[in-house]
C-alpha positions as CSV (number, residue, x, y, z in Angstrom):
1,X,37.6,12.7,53.3
2,X,36.6,14.9,50.5
3,X,38.6,12.2,48.0
4,X,36.0,9.3,49.3
5,X,32.9,11.8,48.7
6,X,34.3,12.2,45.0
7,X,35.4,8.5,44.4
8,X,32.0,7.2,45.4
9,X,30.4,9.8,43.5
10,X,32.0,10.0,40.3
11,X,31.2,6.2,39.7
12,X,27.4,7.2,39.3
13,X,26.4,5.8,36.1
14,X,23.3,6.8,33.9
15,X,21.3,4.8,31.9
16,X,21.0,5.4,27.9
17,X,18.0,8.1,27.2
18,X,14.7,6.2,25.6
19,X,14.7,7.7,22.0
20,X,11.1,8.3,21.1
21,X,10.9,7.8,17.2
22,X,7.7,9.4,15.5
23,X,4.9,7.1,13.7
24,X,6.2,7.1,10.6
25,X,9.6,6.2,11.4
26,X,11.8,5.0,8.8
27,X,9.9,6.7,6.7
28,X,10.3,9.9,8.1
29,X,13.9,11.9,8.4
30,X,16.1,14.5,6.5
31,X,17.9,13.1,3.2
32,X,19.9,14.2,0.7
33,X,18.2,13.7,-2.9
34,X,18.9,14.1,-6.3
35,X,16.0,14.9,-9.2
36,X,17.3,13.6,-12.7
37,X,15.4,12.3,-15.6
38,X,17.5,9.5,-16.1
39,X,18.9,6.5,-13.9
40,X,21.4,8.1,-11.3
41,X,25.0,7.9,-11.9
42,X,26.4,6.4,-8.4
43,X,28.7,9.0,-7.1
44,X,27.6,11.9,-8.5
45,X,26.7,14.4,-6.0
46,X,26.3,17.6,-8.4
47,X,22.4,17.9,-8.1
48,X,21.7,16.8,-4.2
49,X,19.4,18.4,-2.6
50,X,17.9,18.4,0.9
51,X,14.0,16.8,1.3
52,X,12.3,15.9,4.6
53,X,9.7,13.7,5.4
54,X,7.4,14.0,8.3
55,X,4.5,12.7,10.2
56,X,1.4,15.0,10.3
57,X,0.3,17.1,13.3
58,X,-2.3,14.0,14.0
59,X,0.6,11.7,14.4
60,X,-1.4,9.2,11.9
61,X,0.8,6.2,10.9
62,X,-0.9,6.5,7.2
63,X,0.4,9.8,6.0
64,X,3.4,11.9,6.0
65,X,4.2,15.5,4.8
66,X,7.1,15.7,1.8
67,X,9.0,18.8,1.7
68,X,11.9,20.5,-1.0
69,X,12.4,24.1,0.5
70,X,15.1,24.9,-2.1
71,X,14.9,24.9,-5.8
72,X,17.3,22.7,-7.9
73,X,19.5,24.3,-10.0
74,X,21.4,22.5,-13.3
75,X,24.9,22.3,-13.1
76,X,25.7,21.3,-16.5
77,X,27.7,23.4,-18.2
78,X,27.5,22.9,-21.6
79,X,23.8,22.9,-21.5
80,X,21.6,26.1,-22.5
81,X,19.6,25.1,-19.1
82,X,22.9,25.9,-17.3
83,X,21.2,27.9,-14.0
84,X,17.8,27.0,-14.8
85,X,15.2,25.8,-12.1
86,X,15.0,22.3,-12.6
87,X,12.8,21.3,-10.0
88,X,10.9,23.5,-8.0
89,X,10.2,23.9,-3.9
90,X,7.7,21.9,-2.8
91,X,5.3,20.4,0.3
92,X,2.7,17.9,-0.1
93,X,1.0,15.3,2.1
94,X,1.2,12.0,1.2
95,X,-0.3,8.5,2.1
96,X,2.2,6.0,3.4
97,X,2.9,2.7,4.5
98,X,5.2,2.1,7.4
99,X,5.5,-1.8,7.0
100,X,6.1,-1.7,3.6
101,X,8.2,1.8,4.0
102,X,6.3,3.2,1.0
103,X,4.6,6.6,0.0
104,X,2.5,7.7,-2.6
105,X,0.3,11.0,-3.6
106,X,-1.8,11.6,-6.7
107,X,-2.8,15.0,-7.4
108,X,-2.2,16.6,-4.0
109,X,-2.2,19.8,-3.2
110,X,1.3,21.7,-3.2
111,X,1.2,23.9,0.1
112,X,4.7,25.0,-0.2
113,X,4.2,29.0,0.2
114,X,1.1,28.4,3.1
115,X,-0.5,26.0,4.9
116,X,-3.9,25.7,2.6
117,X,-2.4,28.0,-0.5
118,X,-1.9,25.7,-2.9
119,X,0.4,26.1,-5.9
120,X,-0.7,23.7,-8.1
121,X,-0.4,19.7,-7.5
122,X,2.0,17.2,-7.1
123,X,2.1,13.1,-7.6
124,X,4.7,10.9,-6.2
125,X,4.9,7.3,-7.1
126,X,6.7,4.1,-6.5
127,X,7.9,6.1,-2.9
128,X,10.3,3.8,-0.8
129,X,13.0,3.4,1.8
130,X,15.2,0.9,1.5
131,X,17.0,0.4,5.3
132,X,20.9,0.4,4.5
133,X,20.2,0.5,0.9
134,X,22.9,3.6,0.6
135,X,26.8,3.2,0.7
136,X,28.0,6.8,2.0
137,X,31.3,8.6,0.7
138,X,32.5,7.7,3.9
139,X,32.5,4.2,3.5
140,X,29.0,3.3,5.9
141,X,25.5,2.4,5.1
142,X,22.3,4.8,5.2
143,X,19.1,4.7,4.4
144,X,17.9,5.2,0.6
145,X,15.1,6.9,-0.7
146,X,13.6,6.6,-4.0
147,X,10.8,8.2,-5.8
148,X,9.2,9.5,-8.8
149,X,8.2,12.7,-8.8
150,X,5.7,15.1,-11.0
151,X,4.7,18.5,-10.5
152,X,1.8,20.3,-12.3
153,X,3.9,23.7,-12.9
154,X,6.5,21.5,-15.3
155,X,3.4,19.6,-17.1
156,X,4.7,15.8,-18.4
157,X,8.2,16.1,-16.9
158,X,8.9,12.6,-14.4
159,X,11.9,13.1,-12.4
160,X,13.4,10.3,-10.3
161,X,14.3,11.0,-7.1
162,X,17.1,8.7,-5.3
163,X,19.1,9.9,-2.4
164,X,20.1,9.1,1.2
165,X,18.9,9.4,4.9
166,X,21.5,12.5,6.1
167,X,24.1,11.3,8.1
168,X,25.6,14.4,10.4
169,X,29.1,13.4,9.1
170,X,31.0,16.2,6.8
171,X,32.6,13.8,4.4
172,X,28.9,12.5,3.4
173,X,27.5,16.1,2.4
174,X,27.4,16.9,-0.9
């Protein structure tokens, strides 16, 4: 009798959970990004850092937060800049267009230290997410993010940021 009970209950199937995406998806996510002055060299992962993009508190479809919470250091051992900070941490609110998968901000307050406390401004131009635009180290596709970045704390220096949506696979980590 007990085996009949287990046989009947063990066949129970559950429906897949419904995943609700945020209002700025596919722009939102966790990204592995490098900031460089020239065009990126494909396969070079020596200068990758984590950048996050997320919706704001109002769940607007026209703005997103762009955050880099760690400093980027040069790994060029032949340079006098070895170990120097290249791109400082930042948090800036950008305007976005979900349909075009684009985002930009001109002179946005950098609130990296605390909400409402600005440490200068940031400029982000040509922000774009390309679905399946990046070939990962594991041989799969991931979404690609690109943008130009300028920080008022380092005036006149414009970086090209390029990277991919974090996959969660250990072999895709820098």
